[in-house]
N, C-alpha and C positions, 0 to 999 in steps of 0.2 A: 606481220612480224615487226617487232620493234627492238631497238637496240638492247633493252633489259630483258628480252626473251632469250633463253638459252639456245633455242633453234638458231637465232640471229648469229650467235657466236659460233656454233657449229657450222653453219652455212658458210660464214666469212673464211673460215679456216679451210673448208673444203674447196672453195673457189681458189684460195691461195695455194694450196697443195697441188690443185689441177694445173695450175700455170707457174709451179715453183722453179722448173728448171730454168737456168741462166738465159738459154736462148730461145724458149718457148714462145714468148710474146713476139720477138722479132720474127720468128718463122711464121707465126700466125699472120702478123701484120703483112709480110710480103705475099703470103697466099690470098689475101683479101682481093687482090688483082685477078685471081682465077688460078686454076691448077697449073702446077709447075713440076718439071722434072728435078731430080735430085741436084743436079749440078746447077741448074738455075736458081734453085733455093740457096744453095751455098754461096754463089757469086752475089745474089742480091743482098742476102744478110750481111756478108762482108762489106758491101757498099754503104749500109747503113751507118750513120754516126750516132751510135746510142750507147755503146758500152765502154765507157772510159773509167778506169779504176782511180783511186785516190791519188796515185802518183802522176796521173795525167796520161798514162799510157793507155792505148787502145787495145782491148782484147781481140783476139781472132778466133772465130769459129773453126775449129778442126773437124775434118772429115769425119773421124770416129765419134767426135761428140755429136755431130749432126745425124749420124746414123742411129745413135742410141736414142737421141731426142725424138727423132720421127718414129722410131718404133714405139716408144712410150706413148706418143700422142695418137698413133694409130690404136695402141691398145687401150687407151683411155677414151676413146671415141671422139676425139677432137679433130682428126684427120682421116680421110679415106685414101686408101692406096690401091691404084688401079694399074694391075700389070698385064701387059698385052705383049704376045709374041712378036718378034720382029726377026729379020734376016739374021742378025748377029745376036746381040744379048737382049733380053726381054727389056720393053719400053716400060718404065714405072712413072706414074704421075701421082703427085699427092694434091689433095685439095682439102679445104676446110669443110667440116661437116656443118650442118645448120645450127648445131649446139655451140660450135666454137664461134660462128658468126654472130650468134645471139649473144654470147659471153662478150666478145669484144665491143659489141654496140652497147651493152650494159656497162662496160668499163669506161665509156667516154666521160661521163660526169666525175668518176674517180680520178682519172687522168687529168681532167680540167682543175679539180681541186688540188691535186698534187703539184701541178705547175704553179698555180697561185701560191700554194703553201711554200714551195721552195724559194720562189721570188721574194716572199716576205720574210722567211726565216733565214735565208741566206743570200743577203745583200752583197756579199763580195764575190758572188759568181760560183760559190760552192755547189756541187750538185746535191748534197744531202746535208741536212742540219747537223750541227755537232751539238754536244751536250752544253747547255748554258746559253743557246742561241738567243739573240736579242733582236728585237723589232724596234728600230728607231731609238737605240739606246736603252730600251726598258726590257726587262726579262720577258720571254715569251710565256704567256700564260698558259697553264695546263688546260688542254681542251676539255669541255664538260663531259663528254663520252669517257675520257680516260678517268677523270676523278669520280664520275657517278657510278661508273660500272667496273672500275678497276681493269680496263682494257689498256694494254701496253704495247 
């Protein structure tokens, strides 16, 4: 598969949509350490220093959002949900499926590229490039993939 192949574009959009929820990546990363209960996932994601909006405020993962996100990830085959009876309420543990683990491993080069790109395109410490970003005082060139294939 190559960037000019229509399958390439469809596959990238499929991958993007699979992890499109705001908290899906953070949830996946905390589950890399192994299966966790709901409350453990909630606390560990909240401890991560990842989601800061443009105003500099940190977003907080709310319980209702975590519940919906976990349900979606289970439905999409990214997580397994193991429910076991116990003396009080059922004990539920979530774990990454092999597919999700493979996807995170495949995403490492993309994350490395993104980190390098942001460092170069956002020299003032911004987390995302803005329109007209410059590298060393010169306009940022249009990446070849964008100009060649019209990918934006």
